[in-house]
C-alpha positions in Angstrom: -21.5 124.7 236.1 -21.4 128.7 237.5 -23.5 130.2 239.4 -27.3 129.0 237.9 -29.5 131.7 237.1 -34.3 130.7 237.3 -35.5 131.6 234.7 -39.0 132.5 233.8 -40.4 132.3 230.8 -44.6 133.3 230.1 -46.3 133.1 226.9 -49.2 135.2 227.6 -52.9 134.7 226.5 -56.6 135.9 227.1 -58.3 132.2 227.9 -54.9 130.9 229.2 -50.8 131.7 229.9 -48.4 128.8 229.4 -45.0 129.3 231.7 -41.9 127.9 232.0 -39.8 127.9 235.0 -35.8 127.0 234.6 -31.7 126.4 235.6 -29.7 128.1 233.9 -26.3 129.4 233.6 -26.5 130.9 230.0 -24.8 126.8 228.7 -26.8 124.4 230.1 -30.7 125.0 231.2 -32.3 122.6 234.0 -36.0 122.2 234.2 -38.2 123.3 237.6 -41.3 123.5 236.7 -43.8 124.2 234.0 -47.7 124.7 233.7 -50.7 127.0 232.2 -53.2 129.2 233.4 -57.0 128.5 232.6 -58.5 131.9 233.0 -61.5 132.9 234.8 -63.6 136.2 235.1 -67.2 136.9 234.2 -65.6 139.9 232.4 -62.1 140.4 230.9 -60.7 143.1 233.9 -61.2 139.8 236.2 -59.4 137.9 233.5 -57.6 140.2 233.4 -56.8 140.2 236.8 -56.5 136.7 237.4 -53.2 136.5 234.7 -52.0 138.5 237.0 -52.5 136.9 240.3 -51.8 133.6 239.4 -48.1 134.9 238.0 -47.1 136.6 240.8 -48.1 133.1 242.1 -45.2 131.3 240.3 -42.8 134.1 240.9 -43.9 133.9 245.0 -43.7 130.4 245.0 -40.3 129.6 242.4 -38.2 132.4 243.1 -36.7 133.5 239.4 -34.7 136.0 239.4 -36.2 137.4 236.1 -38.6 136.5 232.9 -39.3 136.3 229.5 -42.2 136.7 227.6 -43.3 137.0 224.3 -43.8 140.4 222.0 -47.7 140.9 220.6 -47.9 139.6 217.3 -50.3 141.7 214.9 -51.9 139.9 212.7 -55.2 140.0 211.1 -57.5 140.6 213.6 -56.9 144.2 216.1 -59.3 143.3 218.7 -57.3 140.1 219.1 -53.8 141.6 219.1 -55.0 144.2 221.6 -55.9 141.3 224.1 -53.4 139.9 223.6 -51.4 142.5 224.6 -53.5 143.6 228.2 -52.2 139.9 228.8 -49.0 140.8 228.5 -49.1 143.9 230.2 -50.9 141.5 233.2 -48.3 138.9 233.2 -45.2 142.4 233.6 -47.4 143.6 235.7 -47.2 140.8 237.7 -43.4 141.2 237.2 -42.5 144.4 237.3 -44.1 144.8 241.4 -41.9 141.8 242.3 -39.1 143.2 241.4 -38.3 141.5 238.3 -36.8 142.7 235.2 -38.9 141.4 232.2 -37.4 141.0 228.3 -39.6 140.6 226.2 -38.4 137.8 222.6 -40.7 137.9 219.5 -42.1 133.9 218.7 -39.0 133.6 215.2 -36.6 134.9 218.0 -38.0 132.7 220.7 -37.8 129.4 217.5 -34.9 130.7 216.2 -33.2 130.2 219.4 -34.4 127.0 220.4 -35.1 124.9 217.8 -31.9 126.7 215.0 -34.9 127.9 213.0 -37.6 130.5 213.1 -39.7 129.1 211.3 -39.8 126.1 213.6 -43.9 124.4 214.1 -45.3 124.3 217.2 -43.6 120.1 216.8 -40.4 120.8 217.3 -40.1 123.2 219.9 -41.9 120.9 221.9 -39.3 118.3 221.0 -37.1 120.8 221.3 -37.7 121.6 224.7 -38.0 117.8 226.0 -35.2 117.2 224.4 -33.2 119.6 226.0 -34.7 119.9 229.7 -34.7 115.8 229.7 -38.5 115.7 229.9 -39.8 112.4 228.9 -43.9 113.7 229.8 -46.1 115.4 227.3 -46.0 118.6 227.4 -49.3 121.2 227.0 -48.8 124.1 224.3 -48.8 127.0 226.5 -46.4 125.8 229.2 -44.2 124.4 226.1 -43.3 127.9 224.8 -43.0 129.2 228.4 -40.2 127.2 228.6 -39.3 127.5 224.7 -39.5 131.6 225.9 -37.5 130.8 229.5 -34.9 128.7 227.4 -34.8 131.4 224.9 -34.1 134.3 227.2 -31.2 132.4 229.2 -29.4 131.4 225.8 -29.9 135.3 225.1 -29.1 137.0 227.5 -27.3 135.0 230.4 -24.2 134.9 227.6 -25.0 131.0 226.3 -23.5 130.0 222.8 -26.8 131.1 221.3 -25.9 135.3 222.4 -26.2 136.1 219.0 -28.5 134.4 217.1 -32.3 137.1 218.3 -30.3 139.6 216.3 -29.4 137.5 213.3 -33.0 136.3 213.2 -34.0 139.9 213.3 -32.1 140.5 209.8 -33.9 137.7 208.4 -38.1 138.0 209.5 -38.0 141.6 208.5 -41.2 141.4 207.1 -42.6 138.6 208.1 -44.8 137.5 211.2 -45.4 133.5 212.0 -47.6 132.8 215.0 -47.1 129.3 217.1 
């Protein structure tokens, strides 16, 4: 196996933010850790500070060389999309201030790369994550999504065998957005 790159995947949320860390050469990936942050704080600003600090702690402990995060999904509730965007911003700034590059992927692209179907449900994503990373225990949903985002980045940006799938899924997904 060639040299491995450590990748942090982040599934942002204003109440729970999931993360996953893998080592990968683009074709083969190895599980490092995963978890979720139960966001705390009396004000929304304090909650954003919690996300920033906790993601920073993960970066400081596991030393990834790159990060990937899910793009904002805009649905019928613009206030939810705004809060999600702010949570993303807190996580992104934690990574950028520590010198990491940050890639962004749509939920549909992540599902396409990880499962082969951009319309896969959470159960299918979780099953594929566990199989690809040889994880035997149950994964919390947000943490599994963090691992899925890390795998998507590894396969897409590091030149894995699935590197062309994100472009293909963008063409097919025109006008249709799906949430995890």
